[in-house]
C-alpha positions in Angstrom: 37.7 2.9 4.9 35.0 0.3 5.1 34.3 -1.5 8.3 34.6 -5.3 8.3 31.2 -6.8 8.2 30.2 -9.8 10.3 29.8 -12.6 7.8 26.3 -13.3 9.1 25.1 -9.7 8.9 24.3 -8.2 5.5 23.8 -4.4 5.0 20.5 -3.7 3.2 19.1 -0.3 2.2 15.4 0.0 1.4 14.4 3.1 -0.6 11.0 4.4 0.3 8.9 4.7 3.5 5.4 4.2 2.2 3.4 1.1 3.2 5.4 -1.1 0.8 8.8 0.2 1.9 8.0 0.0 5.6 6.5 -3.5 5.4 9.4 -4.8 3.2 12.0 -3.3 5.6 10.3 -4.9 8.6 10.0 -8.3 6.8 13.7 -8.3 5.9 14.7 -7.2 9.4 12.7 -9.9 11.1 15.0 -12.6 9.5 17.7 -11.5 12.0 20.6 -11.7 9.5 20.3 -8.2 8.0 21.1 -4.7 9.1 18.4 -2.6 7.4 18.3 1.2 6.7 15.3 2.9 5.2 16.2 5.9 3.0 13.3 8.2 2.1 12.3 11.8 1.5 9.0 11.4 3.3 7.9 9.5 6.5 4.6 8.7 8.2 5.4 11.3 10.9 5.4 14.1 8.4 2.4 16.3 7.8 0.0 15.0 5.1 1.1 16.0 1.6 0.6 14.9 -2.0 4.2 13.6 -2.0 3.3 10.7 0.4 0.5 8.6 -0.9 0.0 6.1 1.9 -1.5 8.6 4.3 -4.5 9.1 2.1 -5.4 5.5 1.4 -8.7 4.0 2.6 -7.0 0.7 3.2 -9.6 -2.0 3.6 -8.6 -5.4 2.5 -10.8 -6.2 -0.5 -8.8 -8.0 -3.2 -9.5 -7.2 -6.9 -7.1 -9.9 -8.2 -9.8 -11.6 -10.3 -8.0 -14.1 -12.6 -4.4 -12.9 -11.8 -3.0 -15.8 -9.9 0.2 -14.0 -8.8 -1.8 -11.1 -7.5 -4.2 -13.5 -5.7 -1.3 -15.0 -3.8 0.1 -11.6 -2.8 -3.3 -10.4 -1.6 -4.2 -13.7 0.2 -0.8 -13.8 2.0 -1.3 -10.2 3.1 -4.8 -10.8 4.4 -3.6 -13.7 6.6 -0.9 -11.4 8.0 -3.3 -8.5 8.6 -5.9 -10.8 10.2 -3.3 -12.0 12.6 -2.1 -8.5 13.4 -5.7 -7.4 14.0 -6.5 -10.2 16.4 -7.5 -9.6 20.0 -4.4 -8.9 22.2 -2.1 -8.2 19.2 0.3 -5.3 19.6 -1.2 -3.8 16.4 -4.9 -4.5 17.3 -5.7 -0.8 17.6 -4.6 -0.1 14.0 -7.5 -2.2 12.6 -11.2 -2.6 12.6 -12.6 -6.1 11.9 -16.0 -5.7 10.2 -18.5 -7.0 7.7 -17.8 -5.7 4.1 -20.6 -5.8 1.5 -19.8 -5.4 -2.2 -22.5 -4.4 -4.7 -22.0 -4.8 -8.4 -23.9 -3.2 -11.2 -21.3 -4.2 -13.8 -20.9 -7.5 -15.5 -19.3 -9.4 -12.7 -21.0 -12.8 -12.1 -19.1 -14.2 -9.2 -16.2 -13.5 -6.8 -14.5 -16.9 -6.7 -11.1 -15.3 -5.9 -12.6 -14.1 -2.6 -14.1 -17.3 -1.4 -11.2 -17.7 1.2 -12.4 -14.6 3.1 -14.1 -15.4 6.5 -17.9 -15.5 6.4 -18.0 -15.1 2.6 -21.6 -15.4 1.1 -23.5 -14.2 -1.9 -26.4 -11.8 -1.4 -30.0 -12.7 -2.2 -31.8 -10.5 -4.7 -33.8 -8.8 -2.0 -30.5 -7.8 -0.3 -29.2 -5.8 -3.2 -29.5 -2.0 -3.4 -29.3 0.7 -6.1 -28.2 -0.4 -9.5 -26.6 -3.6 -8.2 -27.3 -6.9 -10.1 -25.2 -9.1 -7.7 -23.4 -8.8 -4.5 -21.5 -10.6 -1.7 -20.3 -10.0 1.8 -17.4 -11.2 4.0 -15.4 -10.3 7.1 -12.3 -8.2 6.6 -10.2 -5.5 8.1 -9.8 -1.8 7.6 -6.6 -0.1 8.6 -6.4 3.3 10.2 -3.6 4.3 7.8 -1.8 7.1 9.8 -1.8 4.9 12.9 -0.8 1.7 11.1 2.0 3.4 9.1 3.5 4.8 12.4 3.1 1.3 14.0 5.1 -0.2 11.1 7.8 2.4 11.5 8.0 2.3 15.3 8.2 -1.5 15.1 11.1 -1.3 12.6 12.9 1.3 14.8 12.4 -0.8 18.0 14.2 -3.7 16.4 17.3 -1.5 15.7 16.3 -0.4 12.3 17.6 3.0 11.0 15.8 5.6 9.0 17.5 8.4 7.1 15.8 11.4 5.4 17.4 11.8 2.0 16.3 13.5 -1.2 18.0 10.8 -3.3 18.8 11.6 -6.9 20.3 8.3 -8.1 20.6 4.8 -6.5 24.4 5.0 -7.3 24.7 7.5 -4.5 24.2 4.6 -2.1 26.4 2.1 -3.8 29.9 3.4 -3.2 29.9 4.1 0.6 26.3 3.3 1.7 24.6 6.1 3.6 27.9 7.8 4.8 27.6 10.7 2.3 24.4 11.7 4.1 25.4 11.0 7.7 28.9 12.5 7.5 30.4 9.3 8.9 34.1 8.7 8.0 33.7 4.9 8.3 31.0 3.0 6.4 29.5 -0.4 5.8 29.5 -1.7 2.3 26.1 -2.2 0.9 25.1 -5.8 0.1 21.8 -5.0 -1.6 19.3 -2.3 -2.3 15.5 -2.7 -2.3 13.6 -0.1 -4.3 10.1 0.6 -2.9 9.9 4.1 -4.3 6.3 4.0 -5.4 5.5 6.9 -7.8 9.1 8.1 -7.2 10.4 5.2 -9.3 9.3 7.2 -12.4 12.1 9.8 -11.8 14.6 8.1 -9.5 18.0 7.9 -11.3 19.0 4.4 -12.0 15.4 3.3 -12.1 13.5 5.9 -14.2 10.6 3.6 -15.0 8.4 5.5 -17.4 5.8 2.8 -17.1 5.0 4.3 -13.7 2.2 6.9 -13.7 -0.2 8.6 -11.1 -3.7 7.4 -10.6 -5.4 10.2 -8.6 -7.9 9.4 -6.0 -10.1 11.7 -3.9 -11.9 11.1 -0.6 -13.8 12.7 2.2 -13.1 11.7 5.8 -16.2 11.8 8.2 -16.6 11.4 11.9 -19.2 8.7 12.3 -18.4 6.3 15.1 -21.8 4.6 14.8 -20.7 3.0 11.5 -19.1 -0.4 12.0 -19.6 -1.9 8.5 -18.1 -1.2 5.1 -19.8 -1.0 1.7 -18.7 -0.6 -1.9 -20.8 0.0 -5.0 -19.3 -0.6 -8.5 -21.6 0.7 -11.3 -21.7 -0.4 -15.0 -19.8 2.7 -16.1 -16.9 2.0 -13.7 -18.0 4.5 -11.1 -17.3 3.1 -7.6 -18.3 4.4 -4.2 -17.1 3.2 -0.8 -17.5 3.9 2.8 -14.7 2.5 5.0 -15.0 2.5 8.8 -11.9 2.9 11.0 -11.1 1.8 14.5 -11.2 5.3 15.9 -14.7 6.1 14.6 -13.8 7.9 11.4 -15.2 6.8 8.1 -13.4 7.3 4.8 -15.7 7.9 1.8 -14.7 7.8 -1.9 -13.8 7.5 -4.5 -12.2 8.3 -7.8 -9.6 6.7 -10.0 -8.2 9.1 -12.7 -5.0 8.1 -14.5 -2.3 10.7 -15.2 -4.0 13.4 -13.1 -1.3 15.2 -10.9 -3.6 17.9 -9.4 -2.4 18.1 -5.7 -5.5 19.2 -3.7 -9.1 18.1 -3.5 -11.5 19.5 -6.1 -14.6 20.9 -4.4 -17.0 19.6 -7.1 -15.7 16.1 -6.6 -16.0 16.4 -2.9 -19.7 17.2 -3.4 -20.2 14.2 -5.7 -18.5 11.8 -3.3 -20.7 13.0 -0.4 -23.9 12.5 -2.5 -22.8 9.0 -3.7 -21.7 8.0 -0.2 -25.1 9.1 1.3 -27.0 7.1 -1.3 -24.9 4.0 -0.6 -24.8 4.4 3.2 -27.6 6.7 4.5 -26.7 5.5 8.0 -23.7 7.9 7.8 -26.0 10.7 8.9 -26.1 11.1 12.7 -28.9 8.7 13.9 -31.0 11.4 15.6 -31.2 13.3 12.3 -33.1 10.6 10.6 -35.9 10.3 13.1 -38.3 12.7 11.3 -37.1 13.2 7.8 -35.0 11.8 4.9 -31.3 12.6 5.3 -29.5 15.0 2.9 -25.9 15.9 2.1 -26.3 19.0 4.3 -26.6 16.6 7.3 -23.1 15.3 6.5 -21.3 18.6 6.6 -21.1 19.0 10.4 -19.2 15.6 10.6 -16.7 16.3 7.8 -13.1 16.1 9.1 -11.4 16.8 5.8 -11.4 16.1 2.1 -8.2 14.5 0.7 -6.5 13.3 -2.4 -3.5 11.1 -3.2 -1.6 9.9 -6.2 -1.6 6.1 -6.4 1.6 4.6 -8.0 0.2 2.9 -11.1 2.4 1.0 -13.5 1.8 -0.4 -16.9 2.4 -4.2 -16.7 1.6 -4.2 -12.9 3.8 -4.6 -9.9 7.5 -4.8 -10.6 9.0 -7.6 -8.4 12.3 -8.6 -9.8 16.1 -8.4 -9.3 18.7 -6.5 -11.3 22.5 -6.6 -10.7 24.2 -3.2 -10.9 27.9 -2.1 -10.7 29.1 -0.7 -7.4 32.5 0.9 -7.1 34.9 -1.4 -5.2 32.1 -3.9 -4.8 31.6 -5.5 -8.2 27.9 -6.1 -8.8 25.2 -5.6 -6.1 21.6 -6.9 -6.4 18.8 -4.3 -6.6 15.4 -5.7 -5.8 12.4 -3.8 -7.2 9.1 -3.8 -5.4 6.9 -1.0 -6.6 3.9 -0.2 -8.9 1.1 -1.4 -6.7 -1.5 1.1 -7.9 -4.2 1.4 -5.3 -3.5 -2.0 -3.8 -0.4 -1.3 -1.7 -1.9 -2.0 1.7 -3.8 -5.1 0.6 -0.8 -6.7 -1.1 1.9 -5.3 1.2 2.9 -8.4 3.2 2.7 -10.7 0.2 4.9 -8.3 -1.8 7.4 -8.0 1.1 7.7 -11.8 1.3 8.3 -12.0 -2.4 10.9 -9.2 -2.2 12.6 -11.1 0.6 12.7 -14.3 -1.4 14.2 -12.5 -4.4 16.8 -10.8 -2.1 17.9 -14.0 -0.4 18.1 -15.9 -3.7 20.3 -13.2 -5.1 22.6 -13.1 -2.1 22.8 -16.9 -2.0 23.6 -17.4 -5.7 25.8 -14.3 -6.2 26.2 -12.0 -9.2 25.6 -13.6 -12.7 28.5 -14.4 -14.9 29.1 -12.4 -18.1 27.4 -15.1 -20.1 24.3 -14.8 -17.9 24.1 -11.0 -18.0 21.1 -9.8 -20.0 19.1 -13.0 -19.4 15.7 -12.1 -18.0 15.1 -13.0 -14.4 12.4 -15.7 -14.1 10.4 -13.7 -11.6 9.5 -10.9 -14.1 6.8 -8.4 -13.4 3.5 -9.3 -11.7 0.6 -8.0 -13.7 -2.6 -6.7 -12.3 
């Protein structure tokens, strides 16, 4: 039978342990009135695989919100949280590198008004541009060392009495009747007060969600060992090709990238690795070990000794942008239970993670405070809707 819940403690299950799931679970847990369990098939402590996207991310905070006001707020709120976490003396300081980021544009972009809040923002003079760039700008930001940061998020969650459970979930209804007890073997259980779906690409096939607007956007990278690089650069060309070099706190530099919709190929393609190396060297010739450049021009061959690994990941794209909304579903013996959706972040999960988590928490608390809709209200669209990109 169900255990009697303390009236002040609500039982919340978060589905997914990528950066969105971990951040959302931690944000909900920090309120002090929720008992939170993360249910997922893959966790940051697992070996890298194509089934867990967050490990492969470059994860610098460079917003691409443009004129999307909702996305701007998510990104800006996240930046303020990450800037605080990366501060001197912070418990998470070692997960981040604060540095100068320079963005070069050979496309039709004429300004970067949506980024003016970034520290030290300034436009580049013409003589500071490189390659095909027609305009550019720089600012201070942070890059996350993703494996370290993901494990910091999870360990912070566990240290505050959070629970994680590895489950190959088939349908959200498997959690609604008796919570996680079918997977723990417990005879007693706590009734679930709400579910938060942060399933990323898994939202495409998860029963009860099955969002066919979700699709993969494949990205490929090369990780180098170049501790002398303490700055980041990105070049966006007129044809949409974009190249980046992202330094990390441990001395590694992630180079990329590609953005290919509906490509499920699970391992790096060698020809793309070669293209990324060539583009990265052109953008940032300083990647080559300094002593190599004394007597000659650097070549791609000079990068090979410092290659750690090529990588690829499947970003969780979604037609219509991020899904941030509430739906009420029937739960046996419980009536209706709110399900909060927080997925579809494409390649922007890290840079909108804390803003999305705050919005998911707001939706959760509003739903729990107002209760299930009446029969007359069922089918009325929730005012939050989807957040487009």
